[in-house]
C-alpha positions as CSV (number, residue, x, y, z in Angstrom):
1,M,84.8,3.8,43.4
2,D,83.1,5.2,46.3
3,I,79.6,5.9,45.0
4,D,78.5,7.5,48.5
5,L,81.3,9.9,48.4
6,I,80.4,11.0,44.8
7,K,76.8,11.6,45.8
8,K,77.8,13.5,48.8
9,A,80.2,15.7,46.7
10,N,77.3,16.4,44.2
11,L,75.1,17.4,47.0
12,V,77.9,20.0,48.0
13,R,78.0,21.0,44.4
14,K,74.2,21.4,44.2
15,W,74.1,23.9,47.0
16,C,77.2,26.0,45.8
17,L,75.3,26.3,42.5
18,I,71.9,27.1,44.0
19,A,73.5,29.7,46.4
20,T,75.4,31.6,43.8
21,T,72.5,31.4,41.3
22,E,70.2,32.8,43.8
23,A,72.7,35.7,44.6
24,Q,73.4,36.0,41.0
25,S,76.9,36.6,42.1
26,G,79.6,34.6,43.9
27,H,82.4,32.4,43.0
28,A,80.9,29.1,41.9
29,T,83.8,27.8,39.6
30,S,86.4,28.3,42.3
31,S,84.2,26.4,44.8
32,L,83.4,23.4,42.3
33,S,87.1,22.7,41.7
34,A,87.7,22.0,45.4
35,V,84.4,20.2,46.4
36,D,85.8,16.7,46.0
37,L,88.8,17.4,48.1
38,M,86.7,19.0,50.7
39,T,84.1,16.2,50.6
40,V,86.7,13.6,51.6
41,L,88.0,15.8,54.3
42,F,84.7,16.4,56.1
43,D,83.6,12.7,55.6
44,K,86.8,10.9,56.7
45,H,88.8,13.2,58.9
46,Y,87.4,16.5,60.1
47,S,87.1,16.4,63.8
48,Y,84.8,19.4,65.0
49,D,82.3,20.1,67.7
50,I,79.5,21.7,65.4
51,K,77.6,22.9,68.5
52,N,80.8,24.5,70.0
53,P,83.2,26.2,67.5
54,N,84.9,27.6,70.6
55,N,86.2,24.3,71.5
56,L,90.1,24.4,71.4
57,A,90.2,20.7,70.8
58,N,88.5,21.3,67.3
59,D,90.4,20.7,64.0
60,R,90.8,24.1,62.2
61,L,89.9,24.8,58.7
62,I,90.9,28.1,56.8
63,F,89.7,28.7,53.3
64,S,92.8,30.9,52.3
65,K,91.0,31.1,48.9
66,G,88.2,33.0,50.5
67,H,86.4,33.5,47.3
68,A,85.3,29.8,47.5
69,A,83.1,30.9,50.4
70,P,79.9,29.0,48.8
71,L,81.8,25.7,49.4
72,L,82.6,26.5,52.8
73,Y,79.1,27.4,53.8
74,S,77.8,24.3,51.9
75,L,80.0,22.0,53.7
76,Y,78.7,23.1,57.1
77,A,75.2,23.0,56.0
78,A,75.9,19.3,54.9
79,S,77.3,18.9,58.6
80,G,74.0,19.9,60.1
81,A,75.1,23.4,61.2
82,Y,72.1,25.1,59.7
83,P,69.3,24.2,57.1
84,F,70.4,24.1,53.5
85,E,67.7,26.7,52.6
86,E,69.6,29.5,54.4
87,L,72.3,29.1,51.8
88,K,69.9,31.0,49.5
89,T,70.7,34.2,51.6
90,L,74.3,34.2,50.1
91,R,75.5,37.7,49.8
92,A,72.2,39.3,51.0
93,F,72.5,42.2,53.4
94,G,72.3,41.0,57.0
95,S,73.2,37.4,56.0
96,K,75.8,35.4,57.8
97,F,76.9,34.1,54.4
98,E,79.0,37.1,53.2
99,G,80.7,37.1,49.9
100,H,84.0,36.1,51.6
101,P,84.2,34.4,55.1
102,V,84.1,36.9,57.9
103,A,83.5,36.6,61.6
104,T,79.8,36.9,61.3
105,F,79.9,33.3,60.0
106,P,80.5,31.3,63.3
107,Y,82.7,28.7,61.8
108,T,85.2,31.2,60.2
109,E,88.5,30.8,61.9
110,A,89.7,34.1,60.4
111,A,88.6,36.4,57.7
112,T,89.9,35.8,54.3
113,G,89.6,37.0,50.7
114,S,92.6,39.1,50.5
115,L,94.7,36.4,49.1
116,G,97.9,34.8,50.4
117,Q,97.2,35.2,54.1
118,G,95.6,31.9,55.2
119,L,98.6,29.8,55.3
120,S,100.1,32.3,58.0
121,I,97.0,32.3,59.9
122,G,97.0,28.4,59.8
123,A,100.7,28.3,60.9
124,G,99.9,30.6,63.9
125,M,97.3,28.2,64.9
126,A,99.4,25.2,64.3
127,I,102.3,26.5,66.5
128,G,99.8,27.6,69.1
129,I,98.2,24.1,69.4
130,Q,101.8,22.6,69.5
131,R,102.7,24.9,72.4
132,C,99.4,24.4,74.3
133,R,100.2,22.2,77.2
134,K,96.6,21.7,78.2
135,L,95.9,19.7,74.9
136,I,96.5,16.1,75.1
137,K,95.6,15.3,71.5
138,K,96.7,17.9,69.2
139,P,94.0,18.9,66.5
140,K,94.9,19.3,62.9
141,V,95.0,22.8,60.9
142,Y,93.8,22.5,57.5
143,V,94.3,25.2,54.9
144,L,92.7,25.4,51.5
145,L,95.0,27.3,49.1
146,G,94.3,28.5,45.5
147,D,96.9,28.4,42.9
148,G,96.5,32.1,42.0
149,E,97.5,33.1,45.5
150,L,100.6,30.9,45.4
151,A,102.1,34.0,43.5
152,E,101.9,36.0,46.8
153,G,105.1,36.3,48.7
154,Q,103.5,35.8,52.0
155,I,102.7,32.4,51.1
156,W,106.4,31.5,51.0
157,E,107.1,33.4,54.2
158,A,104.4,31.2,55.7
159,A,105.9,28.0,54.0
160,N,109.4,28.8,55.3
161,F,108.0,29.5,58.9
162,A,106.0,26.2,59.1
163,S,108.9,23.9,58.0
164,Y,111.4,25.8,60.3
165,Y,109.1,25.3,63.4
166,K,108.3,21.7,62.1
167,L,104.6,22.2,62.1
168,N,103.5,18.7,61.3
169,N,100.1,19.4,62.5
170,L,99.6,21.7,59.5
171,I,98.0,20.3,56.3
172,A,97.8,22.4,53.2
173,I,95.5,21.5,50.3
174,A,96.6,23.4,47.1
175,D,93.6,23.6,44.6
176,I,95.5,23.7,41.3
177,N,92.6,24.6,39.0
178,R,94.9,26.4,36.4
179,F,92.8,29.7,36.2
180,G,93.0,33.0,38.2
181,Q,90.5,35.8,37.7
182,S,91.6,37.0,34.4
183,E,93.8,34.7,32.9
184,E,95.9,31.3,33.5
185,T,97.8,31.3,36.7
186,M,101.7,31.6,36.7
187,F,102.3,27.8,36.1
188,G,98.9,26.5,35.1
189,H,98.8,22.8,35.5
190,S,102.6,22.4,35.5
191,M,102.5,20.3,38.7
192,D,106.3,19.9,38.9
193,E,106.7,23.6,39.5
194,Y,104.6,23.4,42.6
195,I,106.0,20.2,43.8
196,N,109.6,21.6,43.5
197,R,108.8,24.7,45.3
198,F,107.1,23.2,48.3
199,S,109.7,20.5,48.5
200,A,112.6,23.1,48.5
201,F,110.7,24.7,51.4
202,G,110.9,21.6,53.4
203,W,107.5,20.3,53.3
204,E,106.1,16.7,52.8
205,V,104.5,16.9,49.3
206,L,102.1,14.6,47.5
207,A,100.6,15.4,44.1
208,I,97.2,14.0,43.3
209,D,94.3,14.1,40.8
210,G,92.0,16.3,42.8
211,H,88.8,14.6,41.5
212,N,89.9,11.1,42.0
213,I,88.3,10.0,45.2
214,E,90.8,7.2,45.9
215,E,93.8,9.4,45.5
216,I,92.3,12.0,47.7
217,E,91.5,9.5,50.3
218,N,95.0,8.2,50.2
219,A,96.4,11.8,50.4
220,F,94.5,12.7,53.5
221,N,95.3,9.3,55.1
222,L,99.0,10.1,54.7
223,A,98.7,13.8,55.7
224,V,96.7,13.1,58.8
225,N,99.2,10.3,60.0
226,N,102.2,12.3,59.0
227,K,104.9,11.0,61.3
228,S,107.7,13.2,59.9
229,N,108.6,16.6,61.5
230,R,107.4,18.6,58.4
231,P,104.3,20.1,57.3
232,F,102.3,18.4,54.7
233,I,100.8,19.8,51.5
234,I,98.4,17.9,49.0
235,I,98.9,19.5,45.6
236,A,95.8,18.6,43.6
237,K,95.3,19.0,40.0
238,T,91.7,20.0,39.6
239,I,89.3,21.5,37.0
240,K,87.8,24.9,37.5
241,G,84.1,24.8,37.4
242,K,84.1,20.9,37.6
243,G,80.7,19.6,36.9
244,I,79.5,22.2,34.5
245,D,80.5,21.3,31.0
246,E,80.1,25.1,29.9
247,W,82.7,26.2,32.5
248,E,85.1,23.4,33.0
249,N,88.7,24.4,32.5
250,K,87.7,27.6,30.7
251,N,88.7,31.2,31.3
252,G,86.2,34.0,31.8
253,Y,83.9,32.4,34.2
254,H,85.5,33.3,37.5
255,S,82.6,35.0,39.3
256,K,79.6,34.5,36.8
257,P,76.7,32.6,38.2
258,L,74.3,30.3,36.3
259,S,70.9,31.5,35.1
260,K,68.1,30.0,36.9
261,E,67.0,28.0,33.7
262,Y,70.6,26.5,33.3
263,L,70.6,25.7,37.0
264,E,67.6,23.4,36.7
265,K,69.3,21.6,33.7
266,I,72.4,21.0,35.9
267,L,70.5,19.9,39.0
268,K,69.0,17.1,36.7
269,I,72.4,16.1,35.5
270,L,73.5,15.8,39.2
271,G,70.6,13.4,39.9
272,E,68.1,13.2,42.8
273,L,70.0,14.3,45.8
274,K,68.2,14.4,49.1
275,D,69.1,17.5,51.3
276,E,70.3,15.7,54.4
277,V,73.2,15.7,56.9
278,V,75.9,13.8,55.1
279,F,79.0,14.9,57.4
280,P,78.2,13.7,60.9
281,L,81.5,15.3,62.1
282,R,83.7,13.4,64.6
283,M,83.6,15.0,68.0
284,P,86.9,15.8,69.5
285,K,88.1,13.7,72.4
286,E,88.5,16.9,74.6
287,I,86.3,19.8,75.6
288,M,88.2,22.8,76.4
289,N,86.7,26.3,75.6
290,I,88.8,29.0,74.3
291,K,89.4,31.8,77.0
292,Q,89.6,35.3,76.3
293,V,91.3,37.6,78.6
294,D,89.7,41.2,79.0
295,V,91.2,42.5,82.2
296,S,93.8,45.2,82.0
297,I,96.8,44.5,84.3
298,E,98.0,47.4,86.6
299,V,101.8,47.2,86.3
300,E,103.8,48.1,89.4
301,T,106.6,50.7,88.5
302,E,109.7,52.0,90.4
303,Y,111.2,55.1,88.6
304,K,112.5,58.4,90.0
305,I,111.4,61.6,88.5
306,G,114.0,62.9,86.1
307,D,115.8,59.7,85.4
308,V,116.0,59.1,81.6
309,F,115.0,56.0,79.6
310,M,114.1,54.9,76.1
311,T,110.4,54.0,75.9
312,K,111.2,51.2,73.6
313,E,113.4,49.5,76.4
314,I,110.7,50.0,79.1
315,N,108.0,48.2,76.9
316,G,110.3,45.1,77.1
317,K,110.4,45.2,80.7
318,A,106.8,45.6,81.0
319,L,106.2,42.5,79.0
320,V,108.4,40.4,81.2
321,K,106.2,41.7,84.2
322,L,103.0,41.0,82.3
323,G,104.2,37.5,81.2
324,K,104.7,36.4,84.7
325,I,101.0,37.4,85.4
326,N,99.4,36.2,82.1
327,E,100.5,32.8,80.7
328,Q,98.5,33.5,77.5
329,L,100.7,36.3,76.5
330,I,103.0,35.3,73.6
331,V,105.6,37.7,71.9
332,L,106.3,37.7,68.3
333,D,109.6,39.4,67.0
334,G,110.8,40.2,63.4
335,D,114.5,40.0,64.1
336,V,114.7,43.1,66.0
337,K,114.5,41.9,69.6
338,N,117.8,43.4,70.7
339,S,116.5,46.8,69.4
340,T,112.9,46.5,70.5
341,S,114.1,44.9,74.0
342,V,111.7,42.0,73.7
343,Q,114.8,39.7,74.0
344,D,114.2,40.0,77.8
345,F,110.7,38.2,77.4
346,E,112.4,35.5,75.2
347,K,115.1,34.9,78.1
348,E,112.3,34.6,80.6
349,F,109.5,32.7,78.6
350,P,111.3,31.0,75.6
351,D,108.1,28.9,75.0
352,R,106.2,31.8,74.7
353,F,108.3,33.8,72.2
354,I,108.2,33.3,68.5
355,E,110.9,34.6,66.3
356,C,109.4,35.3,63.0
357,F,112.6,36.6,61.3
358,I,112.3,39.3,58.7
359,A,108.8,38.5,57.5
360,E,106.4,41.0,58.9
361,Q,103.3,40.0,56.9
362,N,103.7,36.4,57.9
363,M,104.3,37.6,61.5
364,V,101.0,39.4,61.8
365,G,99.3,36.5,60.0
366,V,100.7,34.2,62.7
367,A,99.5,36.5,65.4
368,V,96.0,36.3,63.9
369,G,96.1,32.7,64.1
370,L,97.2,32.6,67.8
371,S,94.6,35.2,68.6
372,K,91.8,33.2,67.5
373,L,92.8,30.4,69.7
374,G,92.6,32.7,72.8
375,F,96.4,33.5,73.1
376,L,97.3,37.1,73.5
377,P,100.0,37.8,70.7
378,Y,102.1,40.8,71.2
379,V,103.7,41.8,67.9
380,A,106.9,44.0,68.2
381,T,108.8,45.6,65.4
382,F,109.8,49.0,64.1
383,G,106.7,51.1,63.6
384,A,107.9,51.8,59.9
385,F,107.8,48.1,59.2
386,F,104.1,47.6,60.1
387,T,103.4,49.5,57.0
388,R,104.3,46.3,54.7
389,A,101.8,44.4,57.0
390,F,98.9,46.8,56.9
391,D,96.7,44.6,54.9
392,Q,97.3,41.7,57.4
393,I,96.4,44.1,60.4
394,R,93.4,45.2,58.3
395,M,92.4,41.7,57.7
396,G,92.9,41.1,61.4
397,R,90.4,43.6,62.3
398,I,87.8,42.1,60.0
399,S,88.6,38.8,61.7
400,E,87.9,40.5,65.1
401,A,91.3,39.4,66.1
402,N,92.9,40.5,69.4
403,L,96.3,41.8,68.4
404,K,98.6,43.9,70.5
405,L,101.2,45.7,68.3
406,C,104.1,47.8,69.4
407,G,105.8,50.0,66.8
408,S,109.2,51.2,68.1
409,Y,111.7,53.7,66.6
410,A,108.8,56.0,65.8
411,G,109.4,59.5,64.5
412,V,112.2,61.6,63.2
413,S,113.9,61.7,66.5
414,L,115.4,58.2,65.3
415,G,118.0,60.5,64.1
416,K,121.1,58.9,62.2
417,D,119.3,55.7,60.8
418,G,117.6,58.0,58.3
419,S,114.0,58.2,56.8
420,S,113.6,54.5,55.8
421,Q,113.5,53.4,59.4
422,M,111.2,56.3,60.8
423,G,107.8,55.3,61.6
424,L,105.9,58.5,60.5
425,E,102.6,57.2,59.1
426,D,101.7,54.6,61.8
427,I,99.1,56.7,63.7
428,A,97.3,57.4,60.4
429,M,97.5,53.6,59.4
430,I,96.2,52.1,62.7
431,G,94.0,54.9,63.4
432,A,91.9,54.3,60.1
433,L,90.7,51.0,61.4
434,P,87.3,51.1,63.3
435,D,87.6,50.6,67.1
436,S,91.5,50.5,67.1
437,V,93.4,52.1,70.1
438,I,96.5,54.0,69.8
439,L,98.6,54.8,72.9
440,Y,101.8,57.0,72.9
441,P,103.5,57.0,76.3
442,A,105.9,59.9,77.2
443,D,108.0,58.3,79.8
444,A,108.9,54.9,81.3
445,V,106.0,55.0,83.8
446,A,103.5,55.7,81.1
447,T,105.0,53.0,78.9
448,E,104.7,50.2,81.4
449,K,101.0,51.4,82.6
450,L,99.9,51.7,79.0
451,T,101.4,48.2,77.9
452,G,99.2,46.8,80.9
453,L,96.2,48.5,79.4
454,Q,96.9,46.9,75.9
455,I,96.6,43.5,77.4
456,G,93.2,44.0,78.6
457,F,91.9,45.6,75.3
458,D,90.1,43.2,73.0
459,G,90.8,44.3,69.6
460,I,93.6,46.0,67.7
461,S,95.9,48.1,70.0
462,Y,99.0,49.9,69.0
463,L,101.6,51.2,71.3
464,R,104.1,53.8,69.9
465,T,107.6,53.9,71.4
466,A,110.9,55.7,70.5
467,R,114.5,55.2,71.0
468,T,115.1,58.8,72.4
469,K,116.1,58.9,76.1
470,V,113.3,60.9,77.8
471,P,113.1,61.9,81.5
472,V,110.5,60.4,83.8
473,I,107.7,62.9,84.4
474,Y,105.2,60.8,86.3
475,K,104.9,59.3,89.6
476,D,104.7,55.6,90.0
477,E,101.3,55.8,91.5
478,E,100.0,57.7,88.5
479,R,97.1,56.0,86.9
480,F,96.3,56.0,83.1
481,L,93.1,55.2,81.1
482,I,92.4,54.2,77.4
483,G,90.7,57.6,76.3
484,G,92.6,59.4,79.0
485,S,95.1,62.3,78.9
486,K,97.3,64.3,81.5
487,V,97.4,68.0,82.1
488,L,101.0,68.7,82.8
489,Q,101.0,72.4,83.2
490,K,97.9,74.5,84.2
491,N,97.5,78.0,85.3
492,K,94.5,80.4,85.7
493,N,96.4,82.7,83.3
494,D,96.8,80.3,80.5
495,L,96.6,81.9,77.1
496,L,96.4,78.9,75.0
497,T,97.1,74.9,75.0
498,V,100.0,72.9,73.6
499,V,99.2,69.3,73.0
500,G,101.8,66.6,72.5
501,G,102.5,63.0,72.5
502,G,105.7,60.9,73.3
503,L,108.8,63.0,72.5
504,T,106.8,66.2,71.9
505,V,105.5,66.3,75.3
506,H,109.0,66.9,76.6
507,E,109.5,69.7,74.0
508,A,106.3,71.2,75.2
509,I,107.3,71.2,78.8
510,K,110.6,73.0,77.8
511,A,108.7,75.5,75.7
512,Y,106.6,76.2,78.7
513,E,109.6,76.9,80.9
514,V,111.0,79.4,78.4
515,L,107.5,81.2,78.1
516,R,106.8,81.3,81.8
517,S,110.2,83.1,82.2
518,Q,108.7,85.7,80.0
519,N,105.3,85.7,81.9
520,I,103.6,83.9,79.1
521,F,101.6,81.1,80.3
522,I,100.5,77.9,78.3
523,R,98.6,74.8,79.3
524,V,100.4,71.6,78.3
525,I,98.6,68.3,77.8
526,D,99.9,64.9,77.2
527,C,97.5,63.1,74.9
528,Y,99.0,59.6,75.7
529,S,95.7,58.1,74.3
530,V,95.6,59.3,70.5
531,K,92.8,57.0,69.8
532,P,90.2,57.1,71.6
533,I,91.3,60.8,72.4
534,D,90.3,62.8,75.5
535,K,87.8,65.0,74.0
536,E,86.6,66.5,77.3
537,A,90.1,67.5,78.5
538,L,90.5,69.3,75.1
539,I,87.0,71.1,75.4
540,L,87.9,72.0,79.0
541,A,91.1,73.6,77.9
542,L,89.5,75.8,75.4
543,K,87.0,77.0,78.0
544,E,89.5,77.8,80.7
545,T,92.3,79.4,78.5
546,K,91.9,83.0,77.3
547,K,92.2,82.2,73.7
548,Q,90.6,79.3,72.2
549,I,93.8,78.2,70.2
550,I,95.2,74.6,70.6
551,I,98.7,73.7,69.1
552,V,99.3,70.2,68.5
553,V,103.0,69.1,68.0
554,E,103.7,65.7,66.9
555,D,106.6,63.5,65.6
556,H,104.5,62.1,62.7
557,F,103.5,63.2,59.3
558,E,100.9,65.8,59.1
559,H,98.2,63.8,57.7
560,G,96.3,61.3,59.9
561,G,98.3,61.9,63.1
562,L,97.5,63.4,66.5
563,G,96.7,66.7,65.1
564,D,93.8,65.3,63.0
565,F,92.5,63.3,66.1
566,V,92.3,66.6,67.9
567,L,90.6,68.4,65.0
568,S,88.0,65.7,64.7
569,A,87.4,65.8,68.3
570,L,86.8,69.6,68.3
571,A,85.1,69.8,65.1
572,D,82.0,71.2,66.8
573,Q,84.0,73.8,68.6
574,K,84.8,77.3,67.9
575,A,88.6,77.1,68.2
576,I,91.9,77.6,66.1
577,I,93.8,74.2,65.9
578,E,97.4,74.6,64.7
579,K,99.2,71.5,63.5
580,M,103.0,71.3,64.0
581,A,104.0,67.9,62.3
582,I,106.4,66.4,59.9
583,S,106.1,68.0,56.5
584,S,108.9,66.6,54.5
585,I,111.2,63.5,54.3
586,A,113.7,63.6,57.1
587,H,117.6,63.2,56.7
588,S,120.1,61.4,58.9
589,G,121.5,63.4,61.5
590,E,121.9,63.9,65.3
591,E,118.6,63.5,67.3
592,L,118.4,67.2,68.2
593,E,119.4,68.1,64.6
594,V,116.5,66.4,62.8
595,I,114.1,67.3,65.5
596,R,115.0,70.9,65.0
597,A,115.0,70.6,61.2
598,A,111.5,69.0,61.4
599,G,110.4,72.1,63.3
600,I,108.9,70.2,66.3
601,D,111.5,71.1,68.9
602,S,110.8,73.7,71.9
603,S,112.2,76.7,70.1
604,H,109.7,76.2,67.4
605,I,106.8,75.8,69.8
606,V,107.9,79.0,71.6
607,A,108.0,80.8,68.0
608,R,104.7,79.5,67.2
609,V,102.9,80.4,70.4
610,K,104.2,84.0,70.3
611,K,103.1,84.1,66.5
612,L,99.5,83.2,67.6
613,L,99.5,85.6,70.4
614,L,100.4,88.7,68.3
């Protein structure tokens, strides 16, 4: 028995308990069950430049069971990252030790706490490391899983993905402590259930006693030296609340702290433990800082005014051009590449294309992992399908991930495929995230230019494209800006303004022509940047038109779309804002039929303008 390791584990236990007791909240029992496992990892195998978390050659550790944050923080304190006493600020306002790991903690690879996402993020890091030609020695990616989160479907999407891509640098540690938050987990301590499942998904599997130091050491030795082409998982039978008699293997203590009086009693049981650095982590053999790209790329275009294209096809062409300029760009697909047109990128750059198949939650999680290693992941699927991965996008924002998303087949203009395929809530969804950017091109030129802008934006950016063929309206030399817009029709006699995005820009132009023939003049604005929106252009339109009226026409549900962004921008203005948007569930039909039925075609715009001018 390694007495030294037991003492080190007890030092980590001590500070998990001190921190949660000081905070009078936090998940001590979930931390205690995994202490022995993580102690062996940090003492024997973890390779990490503690002074440079940005070193690409570092091993990576993701606490998918993010509620065990006190353990994560205590491990790095025991590695010399900061004084132990700082742990007493756990969960305090302004502390870097938040309730669950987020980006304010410098050693957090990605924010966790919404369970089931860590294995996908780890798989993204593992595949990124494997495909990084610059790294001579490939670091390992460790993911600590809780047994409760193994009920999440995304875990099995990630397990499938990892074995398919032979990610043998990925090591998962499943902490099977038998209890979730409110009751026993699905399989409790029935270890064969977990063994059989991960074996069926093509993993190297080893089940151990998660508190037996010798077994843990042997397991990590095998995992680290894994010569197979499979990912490795250690399935550890553990005791929730290990070390506290009152808590051990009992339900009802999931997030309960010790009283300060009881803490003193427990610390005496743990023995005299000197607060010192006990994990002098191994330095990686390479130093290679992660580089982030923050420069937008000006894409050269060659289109003729009036030629017709689908914006979703042009996005694929733009990515090929961008891939030639920036080798950090990686495109991820969800088995729709022949619809979104990203198959062109796959043909040109097969090593920088990742097929994620029909598993959108895992796809976004993989993208988060790639992003945190400095890659530029571009995730392309139908706009409607991002709804099932919104939590992953939300957590990506909390992780400060640099994600480029493209939602194609947006709007009712999709036509015959019907309502299940129509992205009609995507602007509301992505727009809800702080500092996100939403771009909505109206033609081929705008699509290519805006895709280039996405590459230079650091954060969550979303490009909305459609299947409808639309004519080119912009010259190749036209320039676009995040937060910009284009005034397409302007006259000193303009009565009011019509604002559109994407398809509805063309419907507004048609309406303009009809109205002009009747000597009725309107201003037409293409708000290609939905968020941030061009507030100045909208205010100027109000000042320069005879009536302070703006009609917003959009191929999106009424709530949370372009209309609401216009309303928000003009909240302090005296103006009438009319929204023309999708107000009901659409039906299959010809393109023009469904657009007309939705009330967003040119004839409806003409009618609305006339009604407002009466």
